C-alpha positions in Angstrom: -3.9 69.4 152.0 -0.7 71.3 151.2 1.8 68.6 151.9 3.6 66.7 149.1 6.4 64.3 148.5 8.1 66.6 146.0 7.8 70.2 145.2 9.3 71.4 141.9 9.9 75.1 141.4 9.7 76.0 137.7 7.9 74.2 134.9 10.5 74.8 132.3 12.8 72.6 130.2 13.9 70.6 133.3 11.0 71.0 135.7 8.3 69.7 133.3 10.4 66.6 132.7 10.8 66.0 136.5 7.0 66.5 137.1 6.3 63.8 134.5 8.9 61.3 135.8 8.3 61.8 139.6 4.5 61.6 139.3 4.6 58.3 137.4 4.2 56.6 140.8 0.5 57.2 141.6 1.3 56.9 145.3 3.6 60.0 145.2 2.2 63.5 145.4 4.0 66.1 143.3 3.5 69.9 143.3 4.8 71.8 140.3 4.8 75.6 140.6 5.2 77.9 137.6 5.3 81.7 137.8 3.8 82.1 134.3 0.8 80.8 132.5 -0.2 78.4 129.8 1.8 77.5 126.7 -1.3 77.0 124.6 -1.0 79.9 122.2 -0.5 80.0 118.5 2.5 82.3 118.7 4.2 79.6 120.8 3.2 76.7 118.5 4.2 78.2 115.2 8.0 77.7 114.7 8.7 81.1 113.1 6.9 82.9 116.0 9.7 82.4 118.5 11.3 85.8 118.1 8.0 87.5 118.7 7.2 85.3 121.7 10.6 86.0 123.2 9.8 89.7 123.2 6.5 89.4 125.0 6.6 90.3 128.7 3.4 88.2 129.2 5.4 85.1 128.2 8.9 85.8 129.5 11.1 87.2 132.1 12.6 90.2 130.4 16.0 89.9 131.9 18.5 92.6 131.2 22.2 92.4 132.0 24.2 95.1 133.7 26.3 97.2 131.3 29.0 94.9 129.9 32.5 96.6 130.2 34.0 94.8 127.3 31.0 95.3 125.0 31.0 99.1 124.9 28.9 99.3 128.1 25.9 97.7 126.4 23.3 96.0 128.5 22.1 92.7 126.9 18.5 91.6 126.7 18.2 88.0 127.9 14.6 86.9 127.8 13.8 83.5 129.4 10.5 81.6 129.4 7.8 82.5 132.1 5.2 79.9 131.2 4.7 76.2 131.1 7.6 74.7 129.2 9.8 77.6 130.2 12.4 78.6 127.6 11.6 75.4 125.6 8.3 77.2 124.8 10.0 80.4 123.4 13.4 79.4 122.2 14.6 78.7 118.6 13.9 75.0 119.1 17.4 73.9 118.0 18.3 70.5 119.3 22.0 69.9 119.9 23.7 68.1 122.7 27.3 69.2 122.6 30.4 67.1 122.3 31.3 63.9 124.2 34.4 65.7 125.4 32.2 68.2 127.2 30.7 65.5 129.4 33.9 63.5 129.8 35.5 66.7 131.2 32.8 66.7 133.9 33.5 63.1 134.7 37.3 63.7 134.7 36.8 66.5 137.2 35.4 64.0 139.7 31.7 63.9 138.8 31.2 60.2 138.5 28.2 59.2 136.4 28.3 62.4 134.2 30.6 61.2 131.4 29.3 60.9 127.9 28.7 57.2 128.1 26.7 57.9 131.3 24.4 60.6 129.9 23.9 59.3 126.4 21.1 56.9 127.5 19.2 59.8 129.0 19.4 61.8 125.7 18.0 58.7 124.0 15.3 58.2 126.6 13.9 61.7 126.0 13.8 61.5 122.2 11.3 60.5 119.6 13.7 60.9 116.7 13.1 60.2 113.1 16.7 59.0 112.8 17.5 55.3 112.7 20.9 55.2 114.3 20.1 53.6 117.7 23.6 54.2 119.0 22.8 57.8 119.4 19.0 58.2 119.1 15.8 57.1 120.7 12.5 56.7 119.0 10.0 56.2 121.8 10.6 59.2 124.1 8.2 62.1 124.7 10.2 64.8 122.9 9.8 64.9 119.1 13.0 65.8 117.2 13.3 66.2 113.5 15.9 67.5 111.0 15.4 70.7 109.1 14.0 70.1 105.6 16.8 70.7 103.1 16.7 74.0 101.3 17.8 74.9 97.8 21.2 76.3 98.9 22.3 73.3 101.0 24.3 71.9 98.1 26.2 75.1 97.7 27.2 75.1 101.4 28.3 71.5 101.1 30.5 72.4 98.2 31.9 75.3 100.1 32.8 73.0 103.0 34.8 70.8 100.6 36.4 74.0 99.2 37.5 75.1 102.7 38.6 71.6 103.7 35.8 70.9 106.2 33.7 67.7 106.2 30.0 67.4 105.7 27.9 66.1 108.6 24.9 63.9 108.4 24.1 64.1 112.2 25.1 66.7 114.7 23.9 64.7 117.7 26.8 62.2 117.7 29.8 62.0 119.9 32.0 64.4 117.9 29.9 66.6 115.6 31.9 68.4 113.0 31.3 69.9 109.5 28.3 71.3 107.6 24.8 69.9 107.6 21.2 70.3 108.6 20.4 70.9 112.3 17.6 69.2 114.2 14.7 70.9 115.9 12.1 70.1 118.6 9.2 70.3 116.1 6.5 67.8 115.4 4.1 68.0 112.5 5.0 71.6 112.0 4.5 72.7 115.6 6.8 73.3 118.5 7.5 70.3 120.7 8.2 72.0 124.1 8.6 70.1 127.3 5.2 71.4 128.3 3.7 69.8 125.2 5.9 66.6 125.3 6.1 65.9 129.0 3.3 67.8 130.8 0.3 67.7 128.6 0.1 63.8 128.5 0.0 63.6 132.3 -1.9 66.7 133.4 -4.8 64.5 134.5 -2.8 62.5 137.0 -4.6 63.0 140.4 -1.2 63.0 142.2 0.2 65.8 140.1 -0.8 69.4 141.0 0.3 72.1 138.6 -0.2 75.7 139.8 0.4 78.5 137.3 0.8 82.1 138.3 2.6 80.9 141.4 5.7 83.0 142.2 7.9 81.3 144.8 9.3 83.8 147.3 11.6 81.5 149.1 12.6 77.9 150.0 11.7 77.3 153.6 14.7 76.2 155.7 14.1 74.9 159.2 16.8 73.4 161.4 19.2 73.7 158.4 17.0 71.5 156.2 14.7 72.5 153.3 11.1 71.7 154.3 9.1 73.4 151.5 8.4 76.8 149.8 6.4 80.0 150.3 4.7 81.3 147.2 2.2 83.8 146.0 -0.7 83.6 143.6 -1.8 87.2 143.3 -1.9 88.8 146.8 -2.2 85.5 148.7 0.9 83.9 150.3 0.8 80.1 150.6 3.2 77.6 152.2 3.6 74.1 150.8 5.6 71.4 152.6 7.6 68.4 151.3 10.6 66.4 152.4 12.3 67.1 149.0 12.2 70.4 147.1 13.7 70.8 143.7 14.5 74.2 142.2 14.3 74.2 138.4 14.0 77.9 137.7 16.9 78.3 135.2 20.4 79.8 135.3 19.2 83.2 136.4 16.2 82.4 138.7 17.6 79.4 140.5 20.5 81.2 142.1 18.3 84.2 142.7 15.7 82.0 144.6 18.5 80.3 146.6 19.8 83.7 147.7 16.4 85.0 148.6 16.1 81.9 150.8 19.3 82.6 152.7 21.5 80.2 150.7 24.4 81.9 149.0 27.3 84.3 149.6 26.8 85.5 153.2 28.0 89.1 152.7 25.7 89.5 149.7 22.7 88.2 151.7 23.4 90.3 154.7 23.7 93.4 152.5 20.1 92.9 151.6 18.9 92.1 155.1 18.4 88.3 154.3 18.9 85.8 157.2 21.8 83.5 156.3 21.0 79.8 156.5 24.0 78.6 154.6 27.1 80.6 153.4 27.6 79.2 149.9 29.8 81.6 147.9 29.4 79.6 144.7 25.7 80.4 144.3 25.4 82.9 141.4 29.0 82.5 140.4 30.4 80.8 137.3 27.8 82.2 134.8 28.7 81.1 131.2 27.1 81.7 127.9 28.2 81.5 124.2 29.3 84.9 122.8 27.8 85.4 119.4 28.2 87.7 116.4 26.3 88.1 113.1 27.5 89.1 109.7 24.7 90.2 107.3 24.9 90.1 103.6 22.7 91.5 100.8 21.2 88.6 98.9 21.6 88.5 95.2 18.2 87.0 94.6 14.7 87.2 96.1 14.4 83.7 97.4 14.8 84.7 101.0 12.3 84.6 103.9 11.5 88.2 103.1 9.3 86.9 100.2 7.2 84.8 102.7 6.3 87.7 105.0 4.8 90.0 102.3 1.4 90.5 103.6 -0.5 88.5 101.0 1.8 85.6 101.2 2.0 85.9 105.0 -1.7 85.3 105.2 -1.6 82.3 102.9 1.4 80.8 104.7 -0.3 81.3 108.0 -3.4 79.6 106.8 -1.4 76.7 105.4 0.4 76.2 108.7 -2.8 76.5 110.7 -4.7 73.9 108.6 -1.9 71.5 107.7 1.2 72.3 109.8 3.1 72.8 106.5 4.8 75.5 104.6 7.6 78.0 105.4 6.1 78.8 108.8 6.5 75.1 109.9 10.3 75.3 110.4 13.1 77.8 110.8 14.3 79.8 107.8 17.8 78.3 108.1 20.1 77.2 105.2 22.8 75.3 107.1 24.5 74.7 110.4 28.2 73.9 111.0 30.5 73.0 113.9 34.0 74.1 112.9 37.5 74.6 114.1 38.3 78.3 113.7 41.9 77.4 113.4 43.5 74.0 112.3 45.6 73.7 115.5 42.4 73.4 117.7 41.7 69.9 118.9 37.9 70.0 118.4 35.3 72.4 117.0 35.1 75.7 118.8 32.7 77.5 116.5 29.0 76.9 115.8 27.9 78.6 112.6 24.3 79.2 111.6 23.2 80.6 108.2 19.7 81.9 107.9 18.1 83.2 104.7 16.5 86.2 106.3 17.2 89.6 107.7 17.5 89.7 111.5 14.9 92.5 111.3 12.4 90.7 109.0 8.9 92.0 109.4 5.6 91.9 107.4 5.6 94.3 104.4 3.7 95.2 101.3 4.7 97.4 98.3 3.4 100.9 98.8 2.1 100.2 102.3 5.1 99.3 104.4 8.8 98.7 103.6 10.4 95.4 104.4 13.8 94.7 105.8 15.2 93.7 102.4 16.5 90.4 101.0 19.3 89.4 103.2 21.3 86.4 104.4 22.6 86.4 108.0 25.4 84.3 109.3 25.8 83.9 113.1 28.8 82.4 114.8 28.9 81.3 118.5 32.1 80.8 120.5 31.5 77.4 122.1 33.9 77.3 125.1 34.5 80.8 126.3 36.9 81.5 129.1 34.9 84.5 130.5 32.8 83.9 133.6 30.1 86.1 135.1 27.8 86.3 138.0 24.1 86.4 139.0 23.2 88.4 142.1 20.5 90.1 144.1 19.1 93.5 143.2 17.1 93.5 146.4 15.3 91.2 148.8 12.1 91.6 146.9 11.2 88.4 145.1 9.4 90.3 142.3 12.7 92.2 141.6 14.9 90.8 138.8 18.4 89.4 139.5 21.5 91.3 138.5 23.3 89.6 135.6 27.0 90.3 134.7 28.5 88.2 132.0 31.9 89.8 131.7 31.9 88.6 128.1 35.2 88.8 126.3 37.2 89.9 129.3 40.3 88.0 128.1 42.5 88.1 125.0 41.9 84.5 124.0 38.1 85.0 123.7 38.6 88.2 121.7 41.1 86.5 119.4 38.7 83.7 118.7 35.9 86.1 118.0 38.1 87.7 115.3 38.8 84.2 113.9 35.1 83.4 113.7 34.4 86.7 111.9 37.1 85.9 109.3 35.8 82.3 109.0 32.4 83.6 108.0 34.0 85.8 105.4 36.0 82.9 104.0 32.8 80.9 103.7 31.0 83.6 101.8 33.9 84.2 99.5 34.0 80.6 98.3 33.1 79.9 94.6 30.0 78.0 95.8 28.5 80.5 98.1 29.7 83.9 96.8 26.9 84.0 94.1 24.3 84.1 96.8 25.2 87.6 97.9 26.2 90.9 96.3 27.9 92.6 99.3 28.5 92.4 103.1 26.2 94.9 104.9 27.4 94.2 108.5 30.1 94.9 109.5 31.0 95.9 105.9 34.2 95.4 103.9 35.8 98.5 105.5 36.2 96.5 108.8 39.1 94.2 108.4 42.0 94.8 110.7 42.2 93.2 114.2 41.4 96.6 115.8 38.5 97.2 113.5 37.1 93.7 114.1 37.5 94.2 117.9 35.5 97.4 117.7 32.8 95.7 115.7 32.6 92.8 118.2 32.4 95.3 121.1 29.5 97.1 119.5 27.6 94.1 118.1 28.3 90.9 120.0 25.6 89.3 122.2 25.0 85.9 123.6 23.4 82.7 122.3 21.0 83.0 125.2 22.4 79.7 126.6 23.1 80.7 130.3 24.5 77.9 132.5 26.7 77.2 135.5 25.4 79.5 138.3 24.6 76.6 140.8 27.3 74.3 139.6 27.9 70.7 140.7 31.4 69.6 141.5 33.7 68.1 144.0 35.7 71.1 145.1 35.0 73.4 148.0 33.4 76.0 145.7 30.8 73.6 144.2 27.2 74.3 145.3 25.9 70.8 144.4 27.3 67.3 144.6 27.1 64.8 141.7 23.5 63.9 142.7 22.4 67.6 142.3 21.9 68.0 146.1 22.7 71.4 147.6 25.6 70.3 149.8 24.9 72.7 152.6 21.1 72.2 152.8 19.6 68.7 153.0 16.3 68.1 151.3 17.1 70.6 148.5 18.2 69.9 144.9 18.7 72.0 141.8 17.9 70.5 138.4 18.4 72.7 135.3 21.1 74.2 133.1 22.5 76.1 136.1 24.1 72.8 137.4 26.6 72.5 134.5 30.1 73.1 135.7 31.2 74.1 132.2 29.1 75.1 129.2 28.6 72.4 126.5 29.6 72.9 122.9 26.2 73.6 121.5 22.7 74.7 122.4 21.6 74.0 126.0 18.0 72.9 125.9 18.7 69.3 125.0 21.3 69.0 127.8 18.8 70.6 130.3 16.3 67.9 129.4 18.9 65.2 129.8 19.9 66.5 133.2 16.3 66.3 134.4 15.9 62.7 133.0 19.0 61.7 134.9 17.9 63.6 138.0 14.7 61.7 138.1 16.6 58.5 138.5 18.9 60.0 141.1 16.0 61.2 143.2 14.1 58.0 142.9 17.2 55.9 143.6 16.9 54.0 140.3 19.9 52.6 138.4 21.0 54.1 135.2 19.2 52.7 132.1 20.8 49.8 130.4 22.1 50.4 126.9 20.2 47.5 125.3 16.9 48.7 126.8 17.1 51.8 124.7 17.8 50.2 121.3 15.4 49.0 118.7 
């Protein structure tokens, strides 16, 4: 029988959550389709393995943007997860929610039920946090969240914050996070807590939940103007599955791509590729947003960096310690501090996310006389939280195995470029403080010769990337250009919803994995017609 109550396309950060929540009723049949394979691999579980995992085509969609006109014509690599758990299985595991003002802006734009007070209960519902502040945190949810263990340099950065006039922060997942402190990660007992591990693994034996991996969805089936199911392939075989409700949770690149392959999107674009138009929806693939990011790299004055831990002999011991006990330097990220800051005092709320890691960006195993290492370095990354630039996702062809086109148009306006310069100078002010300056001997990238506005602009053009936080390409809203309504239904096609980071009308001020999980938690209630959770039910 290939008929279900719900079909979910994509078992990522949002799709895995939905599969868990929608299949809780044993009388409901749920089909979850994932193009990739299993998440059960050591390189996925070990927290320091994420950069390696993100580079493996067997685990990811190796997306590549079109040449960026304002970034010296560079094409940006944008890997996303192609396995159970999606990008939550290959990301850096950072858990941040953004600012209350982000969600209140959605509500004030007409999206009732999406203000901060509305979404906070869903963040708490998802969490198994080690924190005790019940106003902001949950303790009984599926997703394990824990703070980074304090490192030896944390005190120096807290002193530097005081020196620069910034506060220290005990918790970044409050309504208005600001200052220097320790970030939180989706890690449990030294291992990654992806949505596959947190939401899917505990319910895989439900007889009413069917999970099919290696299943590439070619299109959503539309009959009589209504979505009635999907057509997908496992190897060479094409299969149809039917359901009165289909949910696309394929992420900010693949969700609009699938809609367009299904004849839902900008009519001219669809016709250009010979696709039958079922619904002319120009907003599909528009409104792409991500956080522009730059790194400054410094030579460390001592040898207490992560470089020490990947010398081949220590690497073996550290790997064994992690494997047997889930402890040691491989059980968490090599990060010193995180901060949410205002790049200028006249800004009403933090516009910069700063992350300092005690490692080279090119760290690799090494051993004296056998292979050179990257050197003892400290890297400081800064993300622009609310950029003005907007991009697009489009079709390369009508072939579902072809990748979508991605155009960010990063830094296409003077304001974003000015703020990138401000962030670069903010990093330098931090590393020039009396507290932090002793940690380094010199700046390697971009180097002290780069200082004027024009020189910094050239550096940014040649070095900036993204935080890999794509959102907004199937946005909800109330205007005529909105693809979705506030209940995440495709306005032009009954029976079809989209639930993932693509639904955000504007990007949040922080990493996007936690918001994608929240969106799915809320979507489950919307789909099932349940009232929002009561505040008191989530305390204690």
